[in-house]
C-alpha positions as CSV (number, residue, x, y, z in Angstrom):
1,M,84.9,55.8,69.4
2,L,85.6,59.6,69.3
3,G,82.6,60.2,67.1
4,K,80.3,58.4,69.4
5,V,81.5,60.4,72.5
6,I,81.0,63.6,70.6
7,A,77.4,62.6,69.3
8,G,76.6,61.5,72.7
9,V,77.7,64.7,74.4
10,I,75.7,66.9,71.9
11,F,72.7,64.5,72.0
12,A,72.8,64.6,76.0
13,F,72.8,68.4,75.9
14,F,69.7,68.8,73.8
15,A,67.7,65.6,75.1
16,G,68.9,66.6,78.7
17,W,67.3,70.0,78.2
18,D,64.0,68.3,77.5
19,L,64.5,66.1,80.5
20,W,65.3,69.1,82.6
21,E,62.2,70.7,81.5
22,A,60.0,67.7,82.2
23,L,61.6,67.5,85.7
24,G,60.8,71.2,86.2
25,N,57.1,70.7,85.2
26,V,56.8,67.7,87.6
27,V,58.4,69.8,90.4
28,G,57.3,73.3,89.6
29,L,53.8,72.9,88.5
30,P,52.4,71.3,91.7
31,A,53.9,74.2,93.6
32,Y,52.4,76.6,91.4
33,Y,49.0,75.0,91.5
34,R,49.2,75.0,95.3
35,A,50.3,78.7,95.5
36,I,47.1,79.7,93.5
37,E,45.2,77.5,95.7
38,F,44.3,74.8,93.0
39,G,46.3,72.1,94.7
40,E,43.6,69.5,94.2
41,F,43.6,70.1,90.4
42,I,47.3,69.1,89.8
43,P,47.3,67.1,86.4
44,W,49.5,64.3,87.3
45,W,48.1,62.4,84.6
46,I,49.8,64.8,82.1
47,L,53.0,65.4,84.3
48,V,54.1,62.0,84.8
49,P,53.8,60.6,81.3
50,G,55.8,63.7,80.1
51,F,58.5,63.0,82.5
52,V,58.6,59.2,81.7
53,L,58.7,60.2,77.9
54,A,61.8,62.4,78.4
55,V,63.5,59.8,80.5
56,A,63.0,57.1,77.9
57,A,64.0,59.4,74.9
58,F,67.2,60.2,76.8
59,A,68.1,56.7,77.7
60,G,66.9,55.4,74.2
61,G,69.1,58.0,72.3
62,L,72.2,57.3,74.4
63,W,71.5,53.6,73.6
64,W,71.0,54.2,69.8
65,I,74.3,56.3,69.7
66,I,76.2,53.6,71.5
67,R,74.9,50.6,69.5
68,T,74.8,52.1,65.9
69,P,78.0,51.6,64.1
70,Q,77.3,54.0,61.1
71,P,77.9,57.6,61.9
72,G,75.1,58.8,59.4
73,A,72.6,56.6,61.0
74,R,73.9,57.4,64.6
75,I,73.3,61.2,64.0
76,L,70.1,60.9,62.1
77,G,68.6,58.6,64.8
78,A,69.7,61.0,67.5
79,L,68.2,64.0,65.6
80,I,64.9,62.1,65.2
81,I,64.8,61.2,69.0
82,V,65.5,64.8,70.0
83,A,62.9,66.1,67.6
84,A,60.3,63.7,68.9
85,S,61.2,64.4,72.5
86,A,60.9,68.2,72.0
87,S,57.6,67.7,70.2
88,L,56.2,65.4,72.8
89,Q,57.2,67.9,75.7
90,L,55.6,70.7,73.6
91,S,52.4,68.5,73.5
92,V,52.5,67.9,77.2
93,L,52.9,71.6,77.9
94,S,50.1,72.6,75.5
95,A,47.8,69.9,77.1
96,E,48.6,71.3,80.6
97,Q,47.8,74.8,79.6
98,A,44.5,73.8,77.9
99,W,43.5,71.8,80.8
100,R,44.5,74.5,83.2
101,S,42.4,77.2,81.4
102,R,39.4,74.7,81.1
103,V,39.6,74.2,85.0
104,I,39.9,77.9,85.8
105,F,37.1,78.7,83.4
106,G,34.9,76.0,85.0
107,L,35.7,77.3,88.5
108,L,34.9,80.9,87.5
109,T,31.7,80.0,85.7
110,G,30.5,77.6,88.3
111,G,31.0,74.5,86.0
112,E,29.2,76.0,82.9
113,G,30.8,75.6,79.5
């Protein structure tokens, strides 16, 4: 039981960080887009799935830790979930950056390119 608690706390720290970043993107990016007067270009189609995936990874990882009896499988599963969550958050961030640069470039060039 103590092993599950320790694994859960460590997992919650790392997966919680990804969840915190996803929440920060959902809250912070719209404010940033409004501040630079691009409020109509907020990429909700990127932000919402990124947040939902982070919540799902957090909940799924805690479920895995609680339900798995073998310590090795518990830790390996938690590591895989944290790695997958971090890579998904990085993919969401890079998609938003690429999309933003494309929008700004289109606005500056009048839609060319």
